[in-house]
mmCIF file of the C-alpha atoms, coordinates in Angstrom:
data_MODEL
# 
_entry.id   MODEL 
# 
loop_
_atom_site.group_PDB 
_atom_site.id 
_atom_site.type_symbol 
_atom_site.label_atom_id 
_atom_site.label_alt_id 
_atom_site.label_comp_id 
_atom_site.label_asym_id 
_atom_site.label_entity_id 
_atom_site.label_seq_id 
_atom_site.pdbx_PDB_ins_code 
_atom_site.Cartn_x 
_atom_site.Cartn_y 
_atom_site.Cartn_z 
_atom_site.occupancy 
_atom_site.B_iso_or_equiv 
_atom_site.pdbx_formal_charge 
_atom_site.auth_seq_id 
_atom_site.auth_comp_id 
_atom_site.auth_asym_id 
_atom_site.auth_atom_id 
_atom_site.pdbx_PDB_model_num 
ATOM 1   C CA . MET A 1 1   ? 2.165   5.603  -27.508 1.00 0.00 ? 1   MET A CA 1 
ATOM 2   C CA . SER A 1 2   ? 4.254   8.120  -25.617 1.00 0.00 ? 2   SER A CA 1 
ATOM 3   C CA . TRP A 1 3   ? 3.045   11.529 -24.570 1.00 0.00 ? 3   TRP A CA 1 
ATOM 4   C CA . THR A 1 4   ? 4.137   14.128 -22.052 1.00 0.00 ? 4   THR A CA 1 
ATOM 5   C CA . LEU A 1 5   ? 2.379   16.358 -19.570 1.00 0.00 ? 5   LEU A CA 1 
ATOM 6   C CA . ARG A 1 6   ? 3.363   19.899 -18.680 1.00 0.00 ? 6   ARG A CA 1 
ATOM 7   C CA . HIS A 1 7   ? 1.734   22.546 -16.522 1.00 0.00 ? 7   HIS A CA 1 
ATOM 8   C CA . SER A 1 8   ? 2.913   25.772 -18.065 1.00 0.00 ? 8   SER A CA 1 
ATOM 9   C CA . LEU A 1 9   ? 1.557   27.783 -20.956 1.00 0.00 ? 9   LEU A CA 1 
ATOM 10  C CA . LYS A 1 10  ? 3.592   28.476 -24.071 1.00 0.00 ? 10  LYS A CA 1 
ATOM 11  C CA . PRO A 1 11  ? 2.876   31.049 -26.775 1.00 0.00 ? 11  PRO A CA 1 
ATOM 12  C CA . GLY A 1 12  ? 0.191   29.634 -29.062 1.00 0.00 ? 12  GLY A CA 1 
ATOM 13  C CA . ASP A 1 13  ? -1.358  27.308 -26.466 1.00 0.00 ? 13  ASP A CA 1 
ATOM 14  C CA . LEU A 1 14  ? -4.409  29.481 -25.809 1.00 0.00 ? 14  LEU A CA 1 
ATOM 15  C CA . GLY A 1 15  ? -5.197  29.831 -29.496 1.00 0.00 ? 15  GLY A CA 1 
ATOM 16  C CA . TYR A 1 16  ? -4.677  26.164 -30.210 1.00 0.00 ? 16  TYR A CA 1 
ATOM 17  C CA . LEU A 1 17  ? -6.778  25.016 -27.245 1.00 0.00 ? 17  LEU A CA 1 
ATOM 18  C CA . THR A 1 18  ? -9.519  27.383 -28.396 1.00 0.00 ? 18  THR A CA 1 
ATOM 19  C CA . TYR A 1 19  ? -9.280  25.981 -31.930 1.00 0.00 ? 19  TYR A CA 1 
ATOM 20  C CA . LEU A 1 20  ? -9.397  22.362 -30.728 1.00 0.00 ? 20  LEU A CA 1 
ATOM 21  C CA . HIS A 1 21  ? -12.440 22.965 -28.554 1.00 0.00 ? 21  HIS A CA 1 
ATOM 22  C CA . GLY A 1 22  ? -14.229 24.887 -31.312 1.00 0.00 ? 22  GLY A CA 1 
ATOM 23  C CA . ALA A 1 23  ? -13.502 22.455 -34.132 1.00 0.00 ? 23  ALA A CA 1 
ATOM 24  C CA . VAL A 1 24  ? -14.118 19.241 -32.189 1.00 0.00 ? 24  VAL A CA 1 
ATOM 25  C CA . TYR A 1 25  ? -17.262 20.431 -30.415 1.00 0.00 ? 25  TYR A CA 1 
ATOM 26  C CA . LYS A 1 26  ? -18.679 21.648 -33.730 1.00 0.00 ? 26  LYS A CA 1 
ATOM 27  C CA . ARG A 1 27  ? -18.023 18.285 -35.359 1.00 0.00 ? 27  ARG A CA 1 
ATOM 28  C CA . GLU A 1 28  ? -19.157 16.122 -32.427 1.00 0.00 ? 28  GLU A CA 1 
ATOM 29  C CA . TYR A 1 29  ? -22.009 18.178 -30.934 1.00 0.00 ? 29  TYR A CA 1 
ATOM 30  C CA . GLY A 1 30  ? -22.960 20.864 -33.439 1.00 0.00 ? 30  GLY A CA 1 
ATOM 31  C CA . TYR A 1 31  ? -21.869 23.825 -31.291 1.00 0.00 ? 31  TYR A CA 1 
ATOM 32  C CA . ASP A 1 32  ? -21.508 27.106 -33.156 1.00 0.00 ? 32  ASP A CA 1 
ATOM 33  C CA . THR A 1 33  ? -18.749 29.727 -33.006 1.00 0.00 ? 33  THR A CA 1 
ATOM 34  C CA . THR A 1 34  ? -20.184 31.273 -29.834 1.00 0.00 ? 34  THR A CA 1 
ATOM 35  C CA . PHE A 1 35  ? -18.834 28.205 -28.023 1.00 0.00 ? 35  PHE A CA 1 
ATOM 36  C CA . GLU A 1 36  ? -15.377 28.921 -29.376 1.00 0.00 ? 36  GLU A CA 1 
ATOM 37  C CA . ALA A 1 37  ? -15.718 32.531 -28.191 1.00 0.00 ? 37  ALA A CA 1 
ATOM 38  C CA . TYR A 1 38  ? -16.747 31.253 -24.746 1.00 0.00 ? 38  TYR A CA 1 
ATOM 39  C CA . VAL A 1 39  ? -13.632 29.056 -24.553 1.00 0.00 ? 39  VAL A CA 1 
ATOM 40  C CA . ALA A 1 40  ? -11.391 31.853 -25.855 1.00 0.00 ? 40  ALA A CA 1 
ATOM 41  C CA . SER A 1 41  ? -12.642 34.402 -23.333 1.00 0.00 ? 41  SER A CA 1 
ATOM 42  C CA . GLY A 1 42  ? -12.223 32.001 -20.426 1.00 0.00 ? 42  GLY A CA 1 
ATOM 43  C CA . LEU A 1 43  ? -8.714  31.015 -21.465 1.00 0.00 ? 43  LEU A CA 1 
ATOM 44  C CA . ALA A 1 44  ? -7.751  34.664 -21.989 1.00 0.00 ? 44  ALA A CA 1 
ATOM 45  C CA . GLU A 1 45  ? -9.018  35.548 -18.508 1.00 0.00 ? 45  GLU A CA 1 
ATOM 46  C CA . PHE A 1 46  ? -7.135  32.581 -17.058 1.00 0.00 ? 46  PHE A CA 1 
ATOM 47  C CA . ALA A 1 47  ? -3.857  33.695 -18.657 1.00 0.00 ? 47  ALA A CA 1 
ATOM 48  C CA . GLU A 1 48  ? -4.341  37.350 -17.764 1.00 0.00 ? 48  GLU A CA 1 
ATOM 49  C CA . PHE A 1 49  ? -5.129  36.760 -14.097 1.00 0.00 ? 49  PHE A CA 1 
ATOM 50  C CA . PHE A 1 50  ? -3.140  33.551 -13.559 1.00 0.00 ? 50  PHE A CA 1 
ATOM 51  C CA . LYS A 1 51  ? -1.924  33.004 -9.989  1.00 0.00 ? 51  LYS A CA 1 
ATOM 52  C CA . PRO A 1 52  ? 0.453   30.033 -9.730  1.00 0.00 ? 52  PRO A CA 1 
ATOM 53  C CA . ASN A 1 53  ? -0.427  29.381 -6.093  1.00 0.00 ? 53  ASN A CA 1 
ATOM 54  C CA . VAL A 1 54  ? -4.160  28.892 -6.870  1.00 0.00 ? 54  VAL A CA 1 
ATOM 55  C CA . ASP A 1 55  ? -4.427  28.110 -10.606 1.00 0.00 ? 55  ASP A CA 1 
ATOM 56  C CA . ARG A 1 56  ? -2.876  25.443 -12.783 1.00 0.00 ? 56  ARG A CA 1 
ATOM 57  C CA . ILE A 1 57  ? -3.257  24.084 -16.299 1.00 0.00 ? 57  ILE A CA 1 
ATOM 58  C CA . TRP A 1 58  ? -1.999  20.779 -17.649 1.00 0.00 ? 58  TRP A CA 1 
ATOM 59  C CA . ILE A 1 59  ? -1.261  20.257 -21.325 1.00 0.00 ? 59  ILE A CA 1 
ATOM 60  C CA . ALA A 1 60  ? -0.864  16.746 -22.726 1.00 0.00 ? 60  ALA A CA 1 
ATOM 61  C CA . GLU A 1 61  ? 1.414   16.611 -25.780 1.00 0.00 ? 61  GLU A CA 1 
ATOM 62  C CA . ARG A 1 62  ? 2.571   14.064 -28.292 1.00 0.00 ? 62  ARG A CA 1 
ATOM 63  C CA . ASN A 1 63  ? 5.384   15.069 -30.651 1.00 0.00 ? 63  ASN A CA 1 
ATOM 64  C CA . SER A 1 64  ? 4.949   18.711 -29.523 1.00 0.00 ? 64  SER A CA 1 
ATOM 65  C CA . ASN A 1 65  ? 1.244   18.673 -30.512 1.00 0.00 ? 65  ASN A CA 1 
ATOM 66  C CA . ILE A 1 66  ? -1.422  19.355 -27.901 1.00 0.00 ? 66  ILE A CA 1 
ATOM 67  C CA . ILE A 1 67  ? -3.644  16.310 -27.447 1.00 0.00 ? 67  ILE A CA 1 
ATOM 68  C CA . GLY A 1 68  ? -5.349  17.156 -24.144 1.00 0.00 ? 68  GLY A CA 1 
ATOM 69  C CA . SER A 1 69  ? -5.847  19.666 -21.373 1.00 0.00 ? 69  SER A CA 1 
ATOM 70  C CA . ILE A 1 70  ? -7.403  20.358 -18.000 1.00 0.00 ? 70  ILE A CA 1 
ATOM 71  C CA . ALA A 1 71  ? -7.196  23.283 -15.598 1.00 0.00 ? 71  ALA A CA 1 
ATOM 72  C CA . VAL A 1 72  ? -7.968  24.189 -12.011 1.00 0.00 ? 72  VAL A CA 1 
ATOM 73  C CA . VAL A 1 73  ? -9.109  27.792 -11.622 1.00 0.00 ? 73  VAL A CA 1 
ATOM 74  C CA . GLY A 1 74  ? -9.322  29.257 -8.129  1.00 0.00 ? 74  GLY A CA 1 
ATOM 75  C CA . ARG A 1 75  ? -12.708 30.877 -7.510  1.00 0.00 ? 75  ARG A CA 1 
ATOM 76  C CA . SER A 1 76  ? -12.396 31.570 -3.779  1.00 0.00 ? 76  SER A CA 1 
ATOM 77  C CA . LYS A 1 77  ? -10.215 30.469 -0.884  1.00 0.00 ? 77  LYS A CA 1 
ATOM 78  C CA . LEU A 1 78  ? -12.262 27.289 -0.561  1.00 0.00 ? 78  LEU A CA 1 
ATOM 79  C CA . ASN A 1 79  ? -13.550 26.612 -4.092  1.00 0.00 ? 79  ASN A CA 1 
ATOM 80  C CA . ALA A 1 80  ? -12.008 25.937 -7.479  1.00 0.00 ? 80  ALA A CA 1 
ATOM 81  C CA . GLN A 1 81  ? -13.431 25.206 -10.904 1.00 0.00 ? 81  GLN A CA 1 
ATOM 82  C CA . LEU A 1 82  ? -12.267 22.447 -13.207 1.00 0.00 ? 82  LEU A CA 1 
ATOM 83  C CA . ARG A 1 83  ? -12.137 23.736 -16.791 1.00 0.00 ? 83  ARG A CA 1 
ATOM 84  C CA . TRP A 1 84  ? -11.060 22.879 -20.349 1.00 0.00 ? 84  TRP A CA 1 
ATOM 85  C CA . PHE A 1 85  ? -11.000 19.127 -19.816 1.00 0.00 ? 85  PHE A CA 1 
ATOM 86  C CA . PHE A 1 86  ? -10.324 17.838 -23.295 1.00 0.00 ? 86  PHE A CA 1 
ATOM 87  C CA . VAL A 1 87  ? -8.732  14.870 -25.046 1.00 0.00 ? 87  VAL A CA 1 
ATOM 88  C CA . HIS A 1 88  ? -8.298  14.958 -28.805 1.00 0.00 ? 88  HIS A CA 1 
ATOM 89  C CA . PRO A 1 89  ? -10.563 12.351 -30.461 1.00 0.00 ? 89  PRO A CA 1 
ATOM 90  C CA . ASN A 1 90  ? -7.554  10.539 -31.981 1.00 0.00 ? 90  ASN A CA 1 
ATOM 91  C CA . TYR A 1 91  ? -6.129  9.909  -28.494 1.00 0.00 ? 91  TYR A CA 1 
ATOM 92  C CA . ARG A 1 92  ? -9.201  8.976  -26.467 1.00 0.00 ? 92  ARG A CA 1 
ATOM 93  C CA . GLY A 1 93  ? -9.342  5.630  -24.694 1.00 0.00 ? 93  GLY A CA 1 
ATOM 94  C CA . ARG A 1 94  ? -5.647  5.630  -23.804 1.00 0.00 ? 94  ARG A CA 1 
ATOM 95  C CA . GLY A 1 95  ? -5.861  6.847  -20.195 1.00 0.00 ? 95  GLY A CA 1 
ATOM 96  C CA . ILE A 1 96  ? -4.959  10.454 -20.959 1.00 0.00 ? 96  ILE A CA 1 
ATOM 97  C CA . GLY A 1 97  ? -8.211  11.810 -19.539 1.00 0.00 ? 97  GLY A CA 1 
ATOM 98  C CA . ARG A 1 98  ? -7.840  9.828  -16.335 1.00 0.00 ? 98  ARG A CA 1 
ATOM 99  C CA . LYS A 1 99  ? -4.240  11.017 -15.909 1.00 0.00 ? 99  LYS A CA 1 
ATOM 100 C CA . LEU A 1 100 ? -5.269  14.645 -16.492 1.00 0.00 ? 100 LEU A CA 1 
ATOM 101 C CA . MET A 1 101 ? -8.088  14.280 -13.950 1.00 0.00 ? 101 MET A CA 1 
ATOM 102 C CA . ARG A 1 102 ? -5.766  12.709 -11.350 1.00 0.00 ? 102 ARG A CA 1 
ATOM 103 C CA . GLU A 1 103 ? -3.220  15.512 -11.701 1.00 0.00 ? 103 GLU A CA 1 
ATOM 104 C CA . ALA A 1 104 ? -5.857  18.232 -11.460 1.00 0.00 ? 104 ALA A CA 1 
ATOM 105 C CA . LEU A 1 105 ? -7.509  16.730 -8.400  1.00 0.00 ? 105 LEU A CA 1 
ATOM 106 C CA . ARG A 1 106 ? -4.171  16.119 -6.695  1.00 0.00 ? 106 ARG A CA 1 
ATOM 107 C CA . PHE A 1 107 ? -3.415  19.835 -7.066  1.00 0.00 ? 107 PHE A CA 1 
ATOM 108 C CA . ALA A 1 108 ? -6.935  20.889 -6.009  1.00 0.00 ? 108 ALA A CA 1 
ATOM 109 C CA . LYS A 1 109 ? -6.832  18.739 -2.857  1.00 0.00 ? 109 LYS A CA 1 
ATOM 110 C CA . ARG A 1 110 ? -3.759  20.628 -1.647  1.00 0.00 ? 110 ARG A CA 1 
ATOM 111 C CA . LYS A 1 111 ? -5.437  24.003 -2.123  1.00 0.00 ? 111 LYS A CA 1 
ATOM 112 C CA . TYR A 1 112 ? -9.226  23.768 -1.836  1.00 0.00 ? 112 TYR A CA 1 
ATOM 113 C CA . LYS A 1 113 ? -12.162 22.211 0.008   1.00 0.00 ? 113 LYS A CA 1 
ATOM 114 C CA . ARG A 1 114 ? -14.386 21.850 -3.064  1.00 0.00 ? 114 ARG A CA 1 
ATOM 115 C CA . VAL A 1 115 ? -13.990 21.705 -6.818  1.00 0.00 ? 115 VAL A CA 1 
ATOM 116 C CA . PHE A 1 116 ? -16.856 22.101 -9.265  1.00 0.00 ? 116 PHE A CA 1 
ATOM 117 C CA . LEU A 1 117 ? -17.296 21.933 -13.013 1.00 0.00 ? 117 LEU A CA 1 
ATOM 118 C CA . TRP A 1 118 ? -19.875 22.647 -15.682 1.00 0.00 ? 118 TRP A CA 1 
ATOM 119 C CA . THR A 1 119 ? -20.477 20.259 -18.558 1.00 0.00 ? 119 THR A CA 1 
ATOM 120 C CA . THR A 1 120 ? -23.305 19.299 -20.865 1.00 0.00 ? 120 THR A CA 1 
ATOM 121 C CA . SER A 1 121 ? -25.440 16.181 -20.850 1.00 0.00 ? 121 SER A CA 1 
ATOM 122 C CA . GLU A 1 122 ? -24.000 15.213 -24.254 1.00 0.00 ? 122 GLU A CA 1 
ATOM 123 C CA . LEU A 1 123 ? -20.521 14.583 -22.868 1.00 0.00 ? 123 LEU A CA 1 
ATOM 124 C CA . THR A 1 124 ? -21.263 11.091 -21.607 1.00 0.00 ? 124 THR A CA 1 
ATOM 125 C CA . THR A 1 125 ? -17.684 9.776  -21.536 1.00 0.00 ? 125 THR A CA 1 
ATOM 126 C CA . ALA A 1 126 ? -16.477 12.774 -19.535 1.00 0.00 ? 126 ALA A CA 1 
ATOM 127 C CA . ARG A 1 127 ? -19.387 12.287 -17.116 1.00 0.00 ? 127 ARG A CA 1 
ATOM 128 C CA . ILE A 1 128 ? -18.145 8.741  -16.427 1.00 0.00 ? 128 ILE A CA 1 
ATOM 129 C CA . LEU A 1 129 ? -14.731 10.126 -15.485 1.00 0.00 ? 129 LEU A CA 1 
ATOM 130 C CA . TYR A 1 130 ? -16.317 12.784 -13.251 1.00 0.00 ? 130 TYR A CA 1 
ATOM 131 C CA . LEU A 1 131 ? -18.450 10.228 -11.431 1.00 0.00 ? 131 LEU A CA 1 
ATOM 132 C CA . ASP A 1 132 ? -15.490 7.827  -11.079 1.00 0.00 ? 132 ASP A CA 1 
ATOM 133 C CA . ALA A 1 133 ? -13.503 10.671 -9.488  1.00 0.00 ? 133 ALA A CA 1 
ATOM 134 C CA . GLY A 1 134 ? -16.292 11.216 -6.924  1.00 0.00 ? 134 GLY A CA 1 
ATOM 135 C CA . PHE A 1 135 ? -18.108 14.194 -8.436  1.00 0.00 ? 135 PHE A CA 1 
ATOM 136 C CA . ARG A 1 136 ? -21.877 14.380 -7.944  1.00 0.00 ? 136 ARG A CA 1 
ATOM 137 C CA . LYS A 1 137 ? -24.343 16.264 -10.111 1.00 0.00 ? 137 LYS A CA 1 
ATOM 138 C CA . THR A 1 138 ? -25.778 19.187 -8.139  1.00 0.00 ? 138 THR A CA 1 
ATOM 139 C CA . LEU A 1 139 ? -27.568 21.301 -10.729 1.00 0.00 ? 139 LEU A CA 1 
ATOM 140 C CA . GLU A 1 140 ? -29.062 21.004 -14.187 1.00 0.00 ? 140 GLU A CA 1 
ATOM 141 C CA . LYS A 1 141 ? -30.411 23.703 -16.488 1.00 0.00 ? 141 LYS A CA 1 
ATOM 142 C CA . LYS A 1 142 ? -31.777 23.518 -20.002 1.00 0.00 ? 142 LYS A CA 1 
ATOM 143 C CA . HIS A 1 143 ? -31.377 26.510 -22.307 1.00 0.00 ? 143 HIS A CA 1 
ATOM 144 C CA . VAL A 1 144 ? -30.352 27.687 -25.741 1.00 0.00 ? 144 VAL A CA 1 
ATOM 145 C CA . ILE A 1 145 ? -26.638 28.350 -25.943 1.00 0.00 ? 145 ILE A CA 1 
ATOM 146 C CA . TRP A 1 146 ? -23.894 27.751 -28.516 1.00 0.00 ? 146 TRP A CA 1 
ATOM 147 C CA . GLY A 1 147 ? -26.452 27.507 -31.303 1.00 0.00 ? 147 GLY A CA 1 
ATOM 148 C CA . LYS A 1 148 ? -28.662 24.787 -29.854 1.00 0.00 ? 148 LYS A CA 1 
ATOM 149 C CA . THR A 1 149 ? -30.725 23.705 -26.873 1.00 0.00 ? 149 THR A CA 1 
ATOM 150 C CA . ILE A 1 150 ? -28.536 21.945 -24.357 1.00 0.00 ? 150 ILE A CA 1 
ATOM 151 C CA . VAL A 1 151 ? -28.694 20.710 -20.788 1.00 0.00 ? 151 VAL A CA 1 
ATOM 152 C CA . GLU A 1 152 ? -25.856 22.124 -18.725 1.00 0.00 ? 152 GLU A CA 1 
ATOM 153 C CA . GLU A 1 153 ? -24.888 20.141 -15.644 1.00 0.00 ? 153 GLU A CA 1 
ATOM 154 C CA . ARG A 1 154 ? -22.908 21.222 -12.608 1.00 0.00 ? 154 ARG A CA 1 
ATOM 155 C CA . TYR A 1 155 ? -20.880 18.644 -10.717 1.00 0.00 ? 155 TYR A CA 1 
ATOM 156 C CA . ASP A 1 156 ? -19.277 19.180 -7.301  1.00 0.00 ? 156 ASP A CA 1 
ATOM 157 C CA . LEU A 1 157 ? -16.640 17.277 -5.375  1.00 0.00 ? 157 LEU A CA 1 
ATOM 158 C CA . LEU A 1 158 ? -15.830 17.796 -1.701  1.00 0.00 ? 158 LEU A CA 1 
ATOM 159 C CA . LEU A 1 159 ? -12.091 17.328 -1.273  1.00 0.00 ? 159 LEU A CA 1 
# 
């Protein structure tokens, strides 16, 4: 299976990434539309305030269709956040997630001292990739968000 990776946004990308996150996370985890709004607002902020020397997004495509994504968002001179790590369910298990993670961390290592991310305890496959990349869980909080009670987890990686 061939696929390509780019690190620029095209018109429609933000909407489609928002749609993918909303639809897949509803189906797989029962998240409501407030999750989709959360993704949309973060992506909109990323596009509006994008700085190419500190931020980057990678889009995985197959036949011009988005099948995955990841982004590094600068939060300070020393710290960045990993966001929107996603692989379409039809393309999981093919190394796309690992490739996205490698590219993001390669970029982050050139720019930052630490990268962090937020995830939920339900995303067990993603957690394996985070731990394999050297991330360590540093915080956990349980609360009602996105229409259900979830456990959010923060992971940090010193670069």
